[in-house]
N, C-alpha and C positions, 0 to 999 in steps of 0.2 A: 504494500500500500504506500503510495507516494503522495505527498500533499505539498501544496505551495508553502511559501515562507510562513504564513499565518493562516489558519483556517478561520478563526474568529477574532474580532477585535471589538472592544468596548467603545461606545461613543463618548466615554468619559463622563457623562452626566448621570447615567443610570446603569449601575453594574448588572442589573437584572436583564437589561436589553443587550443582546449580543448579536452582532450583524456579521453575515458571512463576508469574507474578504476574497477567498479564492476557492477553486475547486479542489476536491480530493480525487486523486487518480488511483484507481485499482488496476494494477497491471499484472497479467498472468504470463508467466514465463514457463511454458510447457514444452519441454524438449522432446515429447512424443508428438507434438504438433496437433493435438486435439483441441477443437474449439471448446471453451469452458464458460459459455454464457451463463449456465446454471450456477457455477461457482461465483461469478461476478454478482449475480442477483442475490445469492446467499450472503456474500460479504457486505453488500449494500444494506441489506436488512439488518445484519449484525451491527454494523456501524451506527445505523439510525437508532436501533434499540439501545445500544450501549451508551450513546451520547445522551439519550433521554433518561435512561436509568441511572447512570453514574453522575451526570453533570446537570441534568434537568434542561438540556439543550435540545431544541427541535431542529433536526436536520431535514432539509427538503431533499428528496431523492434526486432532484435535478442538479444538486450540488456535487453529486458523486458520479464521476465518469469512470467507465471501465472498458478494458479492451485486452485482447490477446496480442502479445508482442511476438513477432517471429524471431525465434532464437535458434541456435544450432541444434540440429536433431541428433538424438542419441541413436546408435546403431542397434540397440537391443532393448530388452525390457528390464535390465538389471542395473543400469548406470544412472538412474534418476538422481540419487543422492550426490553422485559425483558431478553431474551437470549442474545441480543446484549450487554446490560449493563453488564451482568454477564461475557460475553466473554472479553469485554474491561477491566473490573476490573481485571480479572485474568491475562490477557496479560500484563498489566502494573505492576503487583506485582513483576514479575521477568522477566525483559525485555530480559536478555541474554538467558534464557531458551526459552522464546517465540520466539526469533529470530531463534534459532536452529530448533524449531518445524515448523516455518513458511517456512523455506528454505529447510528442509529435505523432499525429495519427499516421503519417506516412513512413515512420521509422521501420526499418527492417534490419534486425541484428542477426540474421541467419548466418552471417560470416563473422560474427563477433569474436569467435575463437574456433580453432579446429577441434572437431569432436575428439581427436586423439589427446588433446590437452586435458580434457575432462577425464578420459579413461586412464591417463597416466597418474591421476591423483590416487588411484588405488595403491600403487606401489609407494608413492610418497607418504600416504597415510600409514601404511604398514611400517615403513622405515621410521617414521616419527613415533609410532606406538612402541616399537622395539627399543628405540633410544630412550624414551621416557620410562619404560619398564626397567631397563638396565640402570638408569639413573636412580630410580626409586629403590631398587634392590641394593645398590651401593650405599645409599643414604640411610636405609632402614632395615638392616639385616636382622636385628632383634625382633622387630615386629613381624617380619616374614616367618622367622623361625617359630615364634609363638603361635602364629596363625596355623602353620603346618602341624604343630603339636596338638592344638585344639581340634583341628579338622580331623586328624587321624584318630584321636581318642573318641570322637563322636561316631565313628564308623564301626559298626558291629559286623564281624565276619561270621557267617553261618557254616 
């Protein structure tokens, strides 16, 4: 969900009266390439209900814009998370460019990155988990030993 610099501003005279200043943009990044208009409608309803429930603010549905953005397609049904991580990292690298693409109706980010870049994340994540595990084992050997002793004493062999 991407919004403008300020969604609501007070007119300064009455804190109860809040006026909309910009649109909120709901952008779907689906690397399977499926249209998700139902998801956009559900997110709009959720945002309207939460604004009312939590803040007592009435949002008009016309203030919420939603669309599916064309992004790189994943080659299989298992790399969704990897494509999500790649998209988030790229989006955060240059937030101003990202905002422009997310709001511009003609934006097409299907060449934003090569699908192989997302798929490579699997090995990068494995390497990072192995590094962190080794680091934890080095810093906390007593805790690991205590855990192993507790775990082995809880197991009954028949």
